[in-house]
N, CA, C and O atoms as a GROMACS GRO file, in nm:
protein
  184
    1MET      N    1   0.306  -1.269  -0.805
    1MET     CA    2   0.266  -1.209  -0.929
    1MET      C    3   0.247  -1.294  -1.038
    1MET      O    4   0.356  -1.349  -1.053
    2LEU      N    5   0.148  -1.346  -1.143
    2LEU     CA    6   0.074  -1.434  -1.164
    2LEU      C    7   0.142  -1.366  -1.336
    2LEU      O    8   0.168  -1.248  -1.363
    3SER      N    9   0.153  -1.493  -1.427
    3SER     CA   10   0.240  -1.483  -1.492
    3SER      C   11   0.100  -1.488  -1.647
    3SER      O   12  -0.002  -1.556  -1.635
    4VAL      N   13   0.119  -1.429  -1.736
    4VAL     CA   14   0.006  -1.443  -1.854
    4VAL      C   15  -0.116  -1.529  -1.851
    4VAL      O   16  -0.238  -1.525  -1.845
    5LEU      N   17   0.020  -1.633  -1.862
    5LEU     CA   18  -0.158  -1.755  -1.916
    5LEU      C   19  -0.224  -1.818  -1.787
    5LEU      O   20  -0.318  -1.897  -1.789
    6GLN      N   21  -0.164  -1.771  -1.681
    6GLN     CA   22  -0.234  -1.800  -1.572
    6GLN      C   23  -0.329  -1.639  -1.538
    6GLN      O   24  -0.382  -1.606  -1.432
    7LYS      N   25  -0.328  -1.611  -1.585
    7LYS     CA   26  -0.451  -1.512  -1.540
    7LYS      C   27  -0.534  -1.584  -1.676
    7LYS      O   28  -0.652  -1.620  -1.677
    8LYS      N   29  -0.438  -1.593  -1.786
    8LYS     CA   30  -0.600  -1.602  -1.897
    8LYS      C   31  -0.668  -1.762  -1.868
    8LYS      O   32  -0.782  -1.793  -1.901
    9ASP      N   33  -0.557  -1.862  -1.792
    9ASP     CA   34  -0.648  -1.979  -1.732
    9ASP      C   35  -0.743  -1.910  -1.625
    9ASP      O   36  -0.859  -1.951  -1.634
   10ILE      N   37  -0.719  -1.797  -1.506
   10ILE     CA   38  -0.833  -1.781  -1.413
   10ILE      C   39  -0.937  -1.731  -1.525
   10ILE      O   40  -1.049  -1.781  -1.524
   11LEU      N   41  -0.894  -1.605  -1.654
   11LEU     CA   42  -1.045  -1.553  -1.691
   11LEU      C   43  -1.131  -1.649  -1.757
   11LEU      O   44  -1.253  -1.638  -1.758
   12GLU      N   45  -1.060  -1.751  -1.816
   12GLU     CA   46  -1.159  -1.813  -1.839
   12GLU      C   47  -1.211  -1.948  -1.764
   12GLU      O   48  -1.257  -2.036  -1.837
   13LYS      N   49  -1.207  -1.974  -1.605
   13LYS     CA   50  -1.281  -2.051  -1.557
   13LYS      C   51  -1.380  -1.943  -1.543
   13LYS      O   52  -1.499  -1.958  -1.570
   14PHE      N   53  -1.319  -1.816  -1.493
   14PHE     CA   54  -1.436  -1.670  -1.394
   14PHE      C   55  -1.556  -1.689  -1.582
   14PHE      O   56  -1.672  -1.730  -1.594
   15LEU      N   57  -1.484  -1.651  -1.663
   15LEU     CA   58  -1.638  -1.641  -1.765
   15LEU      C   59  -1.709  -1.846  -1.729
   15LEU      O   60  -1.825  -1.888  -1.724
   16LEU      N   61  -1.637  -1.885  -1.720
   16LEU     CA   62  -1.714  -2.071  -1.725
   16LEU      C   63  -1.842  -2.038  -1.531
   16LEU      O   64  -1.945  -2.105  -1.535
   17LEU      N   65  -1.828  -1.966  -1.424
   17LEU     CA   66  -1.801  -1.957  -1.335
   17LEU      C   67  -1.929  -1.894  -1.380
   17LEU      O   68  -2.043  -1.938  -1.363
   18HIS      N   69  -1.879  -1.743  -1.461
   18HIS     CA   70  -2.029  -1.652  -1.486
   18HIS      C   71  -2.127  -1.659  -1.583
   18HIS      O   72  -2.219  -1.583  -1.614
   19GLN      N   73  -2.083  -1.785  -1.633
   19GLN     CA   74  -2.224  -1.852  -1.723
   19GLN      C   75  -2.309  -1.931  -1.647
   19GLN      O   76  -2.430  -1.945  -1.664
   20CYS      N   77  -2.221  -1.993  -1.541
   20CYS     CA   78  -2.258  -2.113  -1.455
   20CYS      C   79  -2.370  -1.992  -1.374
   20CYS      O   80  -2.493  -2.000  -1.384
   21PHE      N   81  -2.307  -1.898  -1.305
   21PHE     CA   82  -2.356  -1.899  -1.162
   21PHE      C   83  -2.402  -1.739  -1.146
   21PHE      O   84  -2.439  -1.689  -1.040
   22GLY      N   85  -2.392  -1.658  -1.293
   22GLY     CA   86  -2.411  -1.473  -1.258
   22GLY      C   87  -2.344  -1.403  -1.225
   22GLY      O   88  -2.233  -1.456  -1.226
   23LEU      N   89  -2.341  -1.317  -1.196
   23LEU     CA   90  -2.214  -1.198  -1.157
   23LEU      C   91  -2.170  -1.170  -1.068
   23LEU      O   92  -2.062  -1.116  -1.048
   24GLU      N   93  -2.309  -1.229  -0.945
   24GLU     CA   94  -2.300  -1.172  -0.807
   24GLU      C   95  -2.177  -1.295  -0.779
   24GLU      O   96  -2.064  -1.274  -0.737
   25GLN      N   97  -2.242  -1.437  -0.819
   25GLN     CA   98  -2.159  -1.571  -0.705
   25GLN      C   99  -2.056  -1.481  -0.780
   25GLN      O  100  -2.029  -1.369  -0.734
   26MET      N  101  -1.984  -1.540  -0.922
   26MET     CA  102  -1.904  -1.508  -0.940
   26MET      C  103  -1.793  -1.424  -0.847
   26MET      O  104  -1.689  -1.474  -0.804
   27LEU      N  105  -1.842  -1.268  -0.823
   27LEU     CA  106  -1.755  -1.218  -0.779
   27LEU      C  107  -1.784  -1.208  -0.604
   27LEU      O  108  -1.714  -1.128  -0.541
   28LEU      N  109  -1.866  -1.273  -0.546
   28LEU     CA  110  -1.789  -1.307  -0.457
   28LEU      C  111  -1.662  -1.417  -0.426
   28LEU      O  112  -1.570  -1.428  -0.344
   29ILE      N  113  -1.714  -1.490  -0.541
   29ILE     CA  114  -1.566  -1.634  -0.557
   29ILE      C  115  -1.463  -1.560  -0.574
   29ILE      O  116  -1.352  -1.599  -0.538
   30VAL      N  117  -1.481  -1.458  -0.624
   30VAL     CA  118  -1.353  -1.356  -0.660
   30VAL      C  119  -1.261  -1.318  -0.465
   30VAL      O  120  -1.151  -1.361  -0.431
   31PHE      N  121  -1.326  -1.259  -0.406
   31PHE     CA  122  -1.331  -1.178  -0.300
   31PHE      C  123  -1.297  -1.285  -0.207
   31PHE      O  124  -1.257  -1.240  -0.099
   32MET      N  125  -1.303  -1.464  -0.218
   32MET     CA  126  -1.318  -1.470  -0.100
   32MET      C  127  -1.156  -1.552  -0.147
   32MET      O  128  -1.067  -1.580  -0.066
   33HIS      N  129  -1.154  -1.580  -0.310
   33HIS     CA  130  -1.014  -1.632  -0.336
   33HIS      C  131  -0.921  -1.566  -0.355
   33HIS      O  132  -0.818  -1.627  -0.382
   34PHE      N  133  -0.915  -1.396  -0.350
   34PHE     CA  134  -0.863  -1.326  -0.434
   34PHE      C  135  -0.887  -1.219  -0.289
   34PHE      O  136  -0.932  -1.112  -0.329
   35PRO      N  137  -0.873  -1.220  -0.175
   35PRO     CA  138  -0.869  -1.116  -0.093
   35PRO      C  139  -0.793  -0.970  -0.075
   35PRO      O  140  -0.827  -0.854  -0.053
   36ALA      N  141  -0.706  -1.021  -0.090
   36ALA     CA  142  -0.541  -0.905  -0.106
   36ALA      C  143  -0.597  -0.865  -0.271
   36ALA      O  144  -0.644  -0.754  -0.297
   37ASP      N  145  -0.585  -0.946  -0.348
   37ASP     CA  146  -0.548  -0.902  -0.503
   37ASP      C  147  -0.623  -0.901  -0.606
   37ASP      O  148  -0.588  -0.892  -0.724
   38TRP      N  149  -0.744  -0.912  -0.557
   38TRP     CA  150  -0.887  -0.876  -0.642
   38TRP      C  151  -0.854  -0.767  -0.668
   38TRP      O  152  -0.946  -0.744  -0.746
   39PRO      N  153  -0.792  -0.670  -0.668
   39PRO     CA  154  -0.829  -0.476  -0.741
   39PRO      C  155  -0.698  -0.539  -0.846
   39PRO      O  156  -0.684  -0.458  -0.936
   40ARG      N  157  -0.620  -0.633  -0.858
   40ARG     CA  158  -0.543  -0.568  -0.992
   40ARG      C  159  -0.530  -0.635  -1.068
   40ARG      O  160  -0.474  -0.635  -1.177
   41LEU      N  161  -0.620  -0.742  -0.978
   41LEU     CA  162  -0.667  -0.868  -1.119
   41LEU      C  163  -0.806  -0.819  -1.211
   41LEU      O  164  -0.825  -0.861  -1.325
   42VAL      N  165  -0.911  -0.711  -1.134
   42VAL     CA  166  -1.014  -0.642  -1.183
   42VAL      C  167  -0.923  -0.617  -1.304
   42VAL      O  168  -0.899  -0.684  -1.404
   43THR      N  169  -0.858  -0.437  -1.238
   43THR     CA  170  -0.835  -0.381  -1.379
   43THR      C  171  -0.697  -0.378  -1.390
   43THR      O  172  -0.635  -0.272  -1.400
   44GLY      N  173  -0.618  -0.541  -1.387
   44GLY     CA  174  -0.514  -0.564  -1.459
   44GLY      C  175  -0.399  -0.434  -1.470
   44GLY      O  176  -0.317  -0.413  -1.560
   45ARG      N  177  -0.420  -0.369  -1.367
   45ARG     CA  178  -0.303  -0.269  -1.275
   45ARG      C  179  -0.256  -0.352  -1.220
   45ARG      O  180  -0.304  -0.463  -1.197
   46TYR      N  181  -0.075  -0.277  -1.168
   46TYR     CA  182   0.032  -0.326  -1.061
   46TYR      C  183   0.052  -0.165  -0.992
   46TYR      O  184   0.130  -0.147  -0.898
   0.00000   0.00000   0.00000
């Protein structure tokens, strides 16, 4: 499980990626890096 600071850091990185690459590429990166964990990251639910 990720700490709040880790989540904040990840979110900031994804926002930067989103600005650079757009939503589709960002989602691909999320799916590749968090194949099992992405629904919890996206929804914030556990």
